[in-house]
N, C-alpha and C positions, 0 to 999 in steps of 0.2 A: 550502290556506291558508284560514282562517276569514274570513268577511265582516267581523267586528268588527275583526280583525287589519288587513285591507286599509283599512277606514275610518280606522283609526289612523294607518297609513302617509300616506294622503292628507291628514289634518288636520294631521300633522306637517309634510308638504311645504309646504301652503298657508300655514301659520303662519310657516315659514321665508322663504317668498317675501315675505310682509308685512314681516317684521322687517328684511329687506335689500332695501328698495324700490329704492334707487338703484342698487345693484350688479345686481340682477334687470333693472332696465330697461336698464343698460348691456349686459348680456349678450344680452338679447332684440334690442336694437338692432344689436349686431355680428353675431349669427346672421342677422338679417334682411338686413343690408347684405350679407354673404357670399354668401347664397343668392339674393339678388336679382341680383347680378352673375354668380352661376354659372347662374342661369335665362336671363338675357340671353345669355350666351355659347352656352349649349345651343340657344337659339332661333335665334341667328345661324348657328351652324354647320350645324344641320339644315336651315335654309332655303337655305343656300349649297350643301349636298349636293343638296337637291331641285332647285334651278335648274340645278346642273350636269347632273343626270340628265335634266332636261327638255330642256335644249339638246343633250345627247348624243343623245337620241332623235330630234332634228331635223336632225341633222348629215347632210349629203349631199355626195358627191363630185361636183365639176364638172370635166368631161373636155374640154379645148380641142383642137379638131383642126387639122391643118395646113390652110392654104388651098387646096393644090392637089389635094385629094382630089376624085375624082368621087363620084357617088351610090353606086355599087356598093361602092367602097371604104370609103365611110363606113357602109354596112350591114355589111360584114365586121367592122369595129372594133365595131359595135353588137353583133353576134353573139358575138364573142370576150368582150366585157364580160358579157354575160348568162350565159355558161357558167362565169364565175369562181365558186367556192364562197363563199357568203354574200351574194351579190348578189340582191336581192328585186325591185328595180325599176329600169327603165333608160328614160329619157324623152329624145328626141332634140329638140334646140332650134336652129331654123335661125338664120342670121345676122339675117333680119328679125325673127323673134320676140324675139331678144336685143336688138335696137335698141328695139322696141316696150317691153319691160320697162324698159330704160334711160331712156326718154323719160317713162315713168310715174314713175319715181323722181325725176327733175328736177322734175316739177311745173311750177311757173310759171317755172323758169329755162330754158326751151327755147332761149333765145338763146345759150346756151354751145354749142350744136351748129351755129350757123350756120357756122362756119369749117370744118366738115367738107363743107359743100355736099351732094352727092348721095353722098359716099363712106361706106361702112359698113365701119368697121375691126374690127368684132367678129367673131369667127370662129364657125364652127358648132361645136356642142358637145353632150355627153351630160350629163344629170343623173342620178347613179346614187345609189341607196339601198341599204344592206346591213341584215341582220337584227340585229347586235349592234354597239354602239358600238366595241368594241375591234377589230372587223374593218375599221373605216374606213382606217386608216393602211396595213395590208398590201395591202388591195386597190386603194388608190390607187397605192401603188408598183408593184404588179403591172400596173396599166393603163398607167402611165407608160412601161413597156418596149414596149408595142405599137406596131408600125409605123404611122405616120399620126397619132399622138398627139403634139401639141405640148408640153402639160403638163397636170398636174392641180392641183386646188385642193379644200381642204376646211377647215372651221372647227375642227379638232382643237386648234389652237394656243389658241384661246378657252377651250376646255374646261379644257386643261392649266393655263393661268394661273389659272382659277377654282378648280381643285383645290389649286394651290399656295397660293392665298390663303386657302382653307379650312383647310389644314394649318397655316399661320401662325397664323391666328385661334385655331384649336384649341390649339396649343401655348402661346400667350401667355395665353389663358383658363385653361389647366390651372395655369401657374405662378402667376398671380394667385389662383386659387381656394385653391390650397395654403397660400399666405401668408395669406388670410383665414380659412381654417378653422382654422389654428393660432392666429390671433388670437382667434377664437370660443372654441376650446378652453381658451385661457389665461384669458380673462375668465370663462367658466362655471366653471372649476376653482377659480379665486380666489374666486367667490362662494360656492361649497360650502365651501371652505377656511375661510372667515370664519364660517360657520354652524357647522361642525365645532368650530372653535376656541372659540366662544363656548359651546358645549354640551360641552366636553370632559370636565367634571366629570360631567355627567349620564352621558355616555357610559361613563365609567370606572365609575360605580355599576352601570350596565345589565350592563357586562361582569362585574362582581364578583358580581352575583346570578345570573349563568348566561345572559345574552342571547346568542344566537348573532351571529356577525358580519354575517350576511345580514339578521337582524332589525334590527340598527342600520343597515345599509347601505340599505334599502329606501326610506325616506323621503327620504334625500339623492339616491337614483337617480331617484326620481320628480320631485324638485325639478329636477334637471338636464334630464331628458326634458321636463318642462313648460317649461323656458326655451328649449330647442331647438326644440320643436314650436310655441311661440308665435312665435319669430322666423320660423320657416319659413312659418307661416300669413300673417304680414304680408307676406312676400316673395311668397307665391303670389297673394294679392289685388292687390298692386301689379302684378305682372307680368301677370296675367289682363287687367286693366283697360287696361294700356299696350298689350298685344298686340292687344286688341279694337280700340282707337283706331287703331293702325297698320293693321290690315286694312281698316278704313273708308276711311282716307285713300289707301291704295293702290289699292282697288277704284274710288275716285272718279277718281284722276288717273293711275295706272299699272296699269291692269287686265291688261296682258299680263304683268306679272310674276308667276311662278308660286310665290306663298307658300303654305305649308301652312295648310289651313282650320284654324280655331279648335278645333273639336271633332272627334275626341277628342284631338287634340295637346295642347291645354293640360290635359286632364285626366291625361295621362300626365305631363307635365312637373310638375304639381302634386303627383302621388303620389311621384314621384322626390325632390322637394324636401322634402316633409314627412318622409319617411323619413330622408333625409340629415340635416335638422335634428334629429330625435330621436336619430339615432346620435350625433351631435356633442354633444348635451347628456349622453347617458348616458356617453360616453367622458370628458367633463370631470368628470363625478361620479366615475367610476372612478378616474380619475388622481389627484384630490384626496384621495379616501378611503384609496387605497392606502398613502400616506404615514402617515396619521393613525391607521389601524386597526393598523400595525405598533407604534405607540407605545403 
């Protein structure tokens, strides 16, 4: 393709954008809104997955022992736990250590313990870590069958609820994005259709003198891709600024939340949105031109 021909295509596309200013603004705004919401859901879902993974890596099993066990029996339970496949660490916690931790958590509310007097109702226990998060549940069930074990506890329920929430957000976001993408396609295709209709006589003459369908299509295709890319660019700028502000706020007040760092995370999101926006624009042009080119 000659450079002069490419310049012609670009000039025609820009002229069409100027002539249909209001429709072009509506198209860009719709694409920007659609991709902004898509980006928000992407960031939300990916951060929820990141939080779930971080929590999973910290999950440990707490094994509570029966009160009537002597020191030798407790060591035997610890040895049995150590031999289980997937177990990487076993830490014994005495009743006194458990009470000390409990008092630390209560902080200034130590008065709640006065009713207990010198009694320590907390049991001896083991804290067990495994090499993979998916091993937590089967290992906990196996330990629960050991003689001398009262029960086992682990935080897998929290992880499962978080993954359920992530799935719900992902499905809701997908449905919303489909509707918004269809709206963007509709508006862009209508914008291109108005341009094609206004130039239908010119297009007829071009076809009459031997212009190929692709020669006629390219200016409109470039116009649609420009609309889609413009909307995506606006969405990317808004999303980048919003996520940067969110990261700053979280680091100041909720530093323990494992949010994904800005870079290269935002770069990847931006590339995806720009590509999707350009594709939506190209599809809108293609849908509109398909009908008119037949005519």
